[in-house]
C-alpha positions as CSV (number, residue, x, y, z in Angstrom):
1,M,-24.6,-97.2,-97.1
2,K,-27.5,-99.3,-97.9
3,I,-30.8,-97.6,-98.5
4,A,-34.4,-99.4,-98.6
5,F,-36.9,-97.5,-100.7
6,F,-40.6,-98.0,-99.8
7,D,-43.7,-97.0,-102.0
8,T,-41.3,-97.1,-104.9
9,K,-42.8,-96.1,-108.4
10,P,-41.1,-96.5,-111.8
11,Y,-40.3,-92.7,-111.5
12,D,-38.7,-93.0,-108.4
13,K,-36.3,-95.7,-109.7
14,Q,-35.4,-93.5,-112.8
15,S,-34.3,-90.7,-110.7
16,F,-32.4,-92.4,-107.9
17,E,-30.8,-95.3,-109.8
18,K,-27.9,-93.0,-111.3
19,Y,-26.7,-92.3,-107.9
20,V,-26.0,-95.9,-107.2
21,S,-22.2,-96.4,-106.4
22,D,-19.7,-98.7,-104.6
23,D,-20.5,-96.5,-101.3
24,L,-24.3,-96.1,-101.9
25,K,-26.6,-98.9,-102.8
26,F,-30.6,-99.0,-103.0
27,K,-33.1,-101.7,-102.4
28,F,-36.6,-100.8,-104.0
29,F,-39.9,-101.9,-102.6
30,E,-43.3,-101.1,-104.0
31,T,-45.0,-101.6,-100.6
32,K,-45.3,-98.8,-98.1
33,L,-43.4,-98.6,-95.1
34,N,-45.6,-99.7,-91.9
35,I,-45.3,-102.2,-88.7
36,D,-46.3,-105.1,-91.1
37,T,-43.6,-104.1,-93.8
38,V,-40.9,-102.8,-91.5
39,E,-38.8,-106.0,-91.5
40,L,-38.0,-105.3,-95.2
41,A,-35.2,-102.7,-94.1
42,H,-33.3,-105.3,-92.2
43,G,-29.8,-105.1,-93.0
44,C,-30.0,-101.5,-94.6
45,D,-28.5,-98.4,-93.2
46,G,-31.5,-96.2,-93.8
47,V,-34.9,-96.0,-95.3
48,C,-36.5,-93.6,-97.9
49,I,-39.9,-93.0,-97.8
50,F,-42.6,-90.7,-99.2
51,V,-46.0,-89.2,-98.0
52,N,-48.0,-92.2,-97.6
53,D,-45.6,-94.3,-95.5
54,T,-45.9,-94.7,-91.7
55,A,-43.0,-93.8,-89.5
56,D,-44.8,-93.7,-86.2
57,A,-43.3,-94.4,-82.7
58,Q,-43.8,-98.3,-83.3
59,V,-42.2,-98.3,-86.6
60,I,-39.4,-96.0,-85.4
61,D,-38.5,-98.3,-82.5
62,K,-38.5,-101.3,-84.9
63,L,-36.2,-99.6,-87.4
64,Y,-33.8,-98.5,-84.7
65,E,-33.8,-102.1,-83.1
66,I,-32.7,-103.6,-86.7
67,G,-30.0,-100.9,-87.0
68,V,-31.5,-98.2,-89.2
69,K,-29.9,-94.8,-88.8
70,I,-31.5,-92.6,-91.2
71,I,-35.1,-91.8,-92.2
72,A,-34.8,-90.0,-95.6
73,L,-37.9,-88.3,-96.8
74,R,-38.2,-87.8,-100.3
75,C,-40.8,-84.9,-100.0
76,A,-41.2,-81.8,-97.8
77,G,-43.8,-82.7,-95.6
78,Y,-43.1,-84.9,-92.4
79,N,-46.5,-85.2,-90.9
80,N,-46.3,-89.0,-91.2
81,V,-43.1,-89.1,-89.1
82,D,-43.0,-88.9,-85.4
83,V,-40.0,-86.7,-85.4
84,K,-40.0,-86.3,-81.9
85,H,-39.9,-89.8,-81.0
86,A,-37.1,-90.2,-83.5
87,F,-34.8,-87.7,-81.7
88,G,-32.0,-89.7,-80.2
89,K,-32.5,-92.9,-82.2
90,I,-32.7,-92.1,-86.1
91,H,-31.8,-89.0,-88.1
92,V,-34.6,-87.9,-89.9
93,V,-33.9,-85.7,-93.0
94,H,-36.2,-84.2,-95.8
95,V,-36.5,-82.2,-99.0
96,P,-37.6,-78.7,-97.9
97,A,-37.8,-77.4,-101.6
98,Y,-37.8,-79.1,-104.9
99,S,-39.8,-77.1,-107.2
100,P,-42.2,-74.5,-105.9
101,Y,-43.0,-73.7,-109.6
102,A,-44.1,-77.5,-110.3
103,V,-46.7,-77.3,-107.4
104,A,-47.8,-73.6,-108.1
105,E,-48.2,-74.3,-111.9
106,H,-50.2,-77.4,-111.3
107,T,-52.4,-75.6,-108.7
108,M,-53.1,-73.0,-111.4
109,A,-53.6,-75.6,-114.0
110,M,-56.3,-77.2,-112.0
111,L,-57.9,-73.7,-111.4
112,L,-58.3,-72.9,-115.1
113,T,-59.3,-76.4,-116.2
114,S,-62.1,-76.0,-113.5
115,I,-63.5,-72.6,-114.2
116,R,-63.1,-72.8,-117.9
117,R,-64.6,-76.4,-118.1
118,I,-61.5,-77.5,-120.2
119,H,-61.7,-81.2,-119.0
120,K,-65.4,-81.1,-120.3
121,A,-64.6,-79.5,-123.5
122,Y,-61.9,-81.9,-124.0
123,I,-64.3,-85.1,-123.5
124,R,-67.0,-83.2,-125.6
125,T,-64.8,-82.8,-128.7
126,K,-63.3,-86.3,-128.5
127,D,-67.0,-87.1,-129.3
128,F,-67.1,-84.5,-131.9
129,N,-69.6,-82.4,-129.7
130,F,-68.8,-78.8,-130.1
131,S,-71.8,-77.3,-128.3
132,L,-70.8,-74.7,-125.7
133,N,-73.8,-74.9,-123.6
134,G,-72.6,-75.4,-120.1
135,L,-69.2,-74.5,-120.5
136,T,-69.4,-70.8,-119.3
137,G,-66.7,-69.8,-116.9
138,F,-65.6,-66.5,-115.4
139,D,-62.5,-64.3,-115.7
140,L,-59.7,-64.6,-113.2
141,Y,-58.9,-60.7,-113.9
142,G,-60.0,-58.7,-110.9
143,K,-60.9,-61.4,-108.7
144,T,-59.6,-62.2,-105.0
145,V,-57.7,-65.1,-104.4
146,G,-56.9,-66.0,-100.5
147,V,-53.6,-67.9,-100.4
148,I,-52.9,-69.6,-96.8
149,G,-49.3,-70.1,-96.5
150,T,-46.6,-67.9,-98.0
151,G,-43.7,-70.3,-97.9
152,K,-41.9,-70.6,-101.5
153,I,-44.7,-72.7,-103.1
154,G,-47.1,-69.9,-101.9
155,R,-45.1,-67.1,-103.1
156,V,-44.8,-68.5,-106.6
157,F,-48.5,-68.9,-106.9
158,I,-49.0,-65.6,-105.6
159,D,-46.8,-64.3,-108.7
160,I,-48.9,-66.3,-111.1
161,C,-52.2,-64.7,-109.6
162,K,-50.8,-61.3,-109.8
163,G,-50.2,-62.0,-113.6
164,F,-53.5,-62.7,-114.1
165,G,-54.5,-59.3,-112.5
166,M,-55.8,-60.8,-109.3
167,K,-56.0,-59.2,-106.0
168,V,-54.2,-61.4,-103.5
169,L,-54.9,-61.5,-99.7
170,A,-52.5,-63.8,-97.8
171,Y,-52.5,-65.7,-94.4
172,D,-49.5,-67.0,-92.5
173,K,-48.4,-67.3,-89.2
174,Y,-45.1,-66.0,-90.0
175,P,-45.6,-62.9,-92.4
176,A,-42.9,-61.9,-94.7
177,D,-42.2,-58.6,-95.7
178,D,-41.2,-59.4,-99.5
179,V,-44.7,-61.0,-100.5
180,P,-46.7,-59.0,-103.1
181,A,-49.8,-59.7,-101.1
182,E,-52.0,-58.0,-98.1
183,Y,-51.6,-60.2,-94.9
184,V,-55.2,-60.3,-93.2
185,T,-56.7,-62.4,-90.6
186,L,-58.2,-65.9,-91.7
187,D,-61.7,-64.6,-91.1
188,R,-61.2,-61.6,-93.6
189,L,-59.5,-63.9,-96.1
190,F,-62.6,-66.5,-95.6
191,A,-65.2,-63.5,-96.1
192,D,-63.2,-61.7,-98.9
193,S,-61.8,-64.1,-101.3
194,D,-63.4,-65.6,-104.6
195,I,-60.7,-68.3,-104.6
196,I,-58.8,-69.7,-101.7
197,S,-55.6,-71.8,-102.1
198,M,-53.9,-74.0,-99.5
199,H,-49.9,-73.6,-99.3
200,C,-49.2,-74.5,-95.8
201,P,-47.8,-77.4,-93.9
202,L,-50.2,-79.9,-92.2
203,T,-49.8,-79.2,-88.4
204,K,-52.0,-79.5,-85.3
205,E,-52.9,-75.7,-85.8
206,T,-53.7,-76.0,-89.5
207,Y,-55.5,-79.6,-89.4
208,H,-58.9,-79.0,-90.9
209,I,-58.5,-75.3,-91.2
210,I,-61.1,-75.5,-93.6
211,D,-64.2,-77.1,-91.7
212,E,-67.6,-76.6,-91.5
213,Q,-67.4,-73.4,-89.7
214,S,-64.9,-71.9,-91.8
215,I,-66.7,-72.6,-95.0
216,G,-69.6,-70.8,-93.4
217,K,-67.6,-67.5,-93.3
218,M,-66.9,-67.9,-97.1
219,K,-68.5,-66.2,-100.0
220,K,-71.2,-68.2,-101.8
221,G,-69.7,-69.8,-105.2
222,V,-66.1,-69.7,-103.4
223,V,-63.6,-71.8,-105.4
224,I,-61.2,-73.9,-102.9
225,L,-57.8,-75.3,-104.2
226,N,-55.6,-77.7,-102.2
227,T,-52.3,-79.0,-103.6
228,S,-50.8,-79.1,-100.0
229,R,-51.9,-81.8,-97.4
230,G,-55.3,-83.6,-97.4
231,A,-56.1,-83.1,-93.6
232,L,-56.1,-79.3,-94.1
233,I,-59.6,-79.8,-95.3
234,D,-62.5,-81.5,-93.4
235,A,-63.4,-83.7,-96.7
236,D,-67.1,-84.1,-95.2
237,A,-67.6,-80.6,-94.7
238,L,-66.3,-79.7,-98.1
239,L,-68.7,-82.2,-99.5
240,E,-71.6,-80.7,-97.6
241,G,-70.8,-77.3,-98.7
242,I,-70.6,-78.5,-102.3
243,K,-74.0,-80.1,-102.1
244,S,-75.4,-77.1,-100.4
245,R,-74.2,-74.9,-103.5
246,H,-72.1,-72.7,-100.9
247,I,-68.9,-73.6,-102.7
248,G,-68.8,-73.3,-106.4
249,A,-65.8,-75.8,-107.0
250,A,-63.2,-77.6,-105.6
251,C,-59.8,-78.7,-107.1
252,L,-57.8,-81.1,-104.9
253,D,-54.6,-82.6,-105.7
254,V,-54.4,-84.2,-102.1
255,Y,-57.1,-85.8,-100.1
256,E,-57.5,-86.6,-96.3
257,E,-57.9,-90.3,-96.6
258,E,-55.6,-90.6,-100.0
259,S,-52.9,-93.3,-98.3
260,D,-55.3,-96.1,-99.1
261,V,-56.0,-94.7,-102.7
262,F,-53.8,-92.2,-104.4
263,F,-50.6,-93.4,-106.6
264,E,-52.7,-96.9,-107.2
265,D,-54.9,-98.1,-110.1
266,Y,-58.3,-98.9,-108.8
267,S,-60.0,-98.4,-112.2
268,G,-61.0,-102.0,-112.2
269,H,-62.2,-101.8,-108.4
270,I,-65.2,-100.3,-106.4
271,V,-63.3,-97.8,-104.1
272,D,-64.6,-98.1,-100.4
273,D,-64.4,-94.4,-99.7
274,D,-67.7,-92.9,-99.8
275,T,-66.7,-89.4,-99.4
276,L,-63.9,-89.8,-102.1
277,A,-66.4,-91.4,-104.5
278,R,-69.0,-88.8,-104.0
279,L,-66.6,-85.7,-104.3
280,I,-65.3,-87.2,-107.7
281,S,-68.8,-87.4,-108.9
282,M,-69.5,-83.8,-108.5
283,P,-69.5,-81.9,-111.6
284,N,-67.7,-78.8,-110.0
285,V,-65.1,-81.0,-108.3
286,L,-61.6,-81.5,-110.1
287,V,-59.5,-84.3,-108.5
288,T,-55.6,-85.4,-109.5
289,S,-53.8,-88.0,-107.5
290,H,-51.1,-86.0,-105.7
291,Q,-49.3,-85.4,-108.9
292,A,-48.6,-81.5,-108.4
293,F,-45.0,-82.1,-107.7
294,L,-44.5,-84.6,-110.8
295,T,-42.0,-82.7,-113.2
296,E,-38.7,-84.0,-114.5
297,E,-37.2,-80.9,-112.8
298,A,-38.8,-81.7,-109.3
299,L,-38.0,-85.3,-109.4
300,E,-34.2,-84.5,-110.4
301,N,-34.1,-81.9,-107.4
302,I,-35.6,-84.6,-105.0
303,A,-33.1,-87.5,-105.9
304,E,-30.1,-84.9,-105.7
305,T,-31.2,-83.3,-102.4
306,T,-32.2,-86.8,-100.7
307,V,-28.7,-88.3,-101.8
308,N,-26.9,-85.2,-100.4
309,N,-28.9,-85.6,-97.1
310,I,-28.0,-89.3,-96.9
311,N,-24.1,-88.8,-97.5
312,E,-24.0,-85.9,-95.2
313,I,-25.4,-88.0,-92.2
314,A,-23.1,-90.8,-93.2
315,K,-20.1,-88.6,-93.2
316,N,-20.9,-85.8,-90.9
317,G,-23.6,-87.2,-88.6
318,G,-25.8,-84.4,-89.3
319,S,-27.4,-82.6,-92.4
320,Q,-28.7,-78.9,-93.1
321,N,-32.1,-80.7,-93.9
322,E,-32.5,-82.7,-90.5
323,L,-35.6,-82.5,-88.7
324,C,-34.9,-82.7,-85.0
325,Y,-35.9,-81.5,-81.6
326,H,-32.6,-80.4,-80.0
327,C,-33.3,-76.6,-80.2
328,G,-36.9,-76.8,-79.8
329,K,-37.5,-76.3,-83.6
330,T,-38.6,-79.0,-85.7
331,E,-36.7,-77.7,-88.8
332,N,-34.5,-74.5,-89.8
333,C,-32.6,-75.1,-86.4
334,R,-29.3,-75.1,-88.0
335,A,-28.8,-71.3,-87.5
336,Q,-28.6,-72.3,-83.6
337,R,-27.4,-75.8,-83.7
338,L,-23.7,-76.2,-82.8
339,G,-22.2,-79.5,-84.0
340,K,-24.5,-82.6,-84.2
341,C,-28.3,-82.9,-83.5
342,F,-27.3,-86.1,-81.4
């Protein structure tokens, strides 16, 4: 098997190169996968892509034409892949869980940094400015946090919040019995939460789940956290909410239009995205560049699972982490599946 890696970073190479063998070869490309770069996969059996690569119908047809049999996502989300169009042509696999602790811990780190002004204090003391003016924060103890999405990451974040003595409200399309939180409607979560954290996948139902209308239902001064998918939040509505002082703070590890900016160094350039530039300029907005997953443990788990997925497809024609429409479910359909997807 020969696999073409797109949007490759140094930490990707370091994690995956140790799995190279006589039976498995990797070809690394820094460029993202799209219709203009798809020919780079010519001669390969599969492609390995990340969150900002594009595998729409046009790209999938071209991959199929040149003989690619596998699209291996080295991430959990798959909204950048037309999975339905891929069915019957190319097997699509993903990494459903790599380290929920990495993402949940980063979410709490961003929250603490924001509300206790740690980033501002760090910059001040570097200049030997030890004034405390403007650094007043607030206690997390006793506050209400609303968690949207109670999958593995959401549950770990809930546990962390409970450790801080916070009251937890939760919303999920499929509530679980073992989650230590009170499940409520979205309207109740918006109205009662001091802090709202996003931990759900991006689907048609969750696209812009936070928009002008939902922001209007929230408490004045609410803190919004998003370490999941950028398009869960309408960035323009978020900006207006911050400008009107209705939103107290925002911590964003993802951004709706991040594919043109994140993971690259634009420190010497002018960023064309006015909304992102204005968000970053706000004193109560904290932005990191989709790094919540970036721990040694997570990278190791991603590499191991991705390689296992590729080997399973090669040997058996199917994988436990395959995404398909064979039985009407996009994922987790293996309980109903008999044999291969196609």
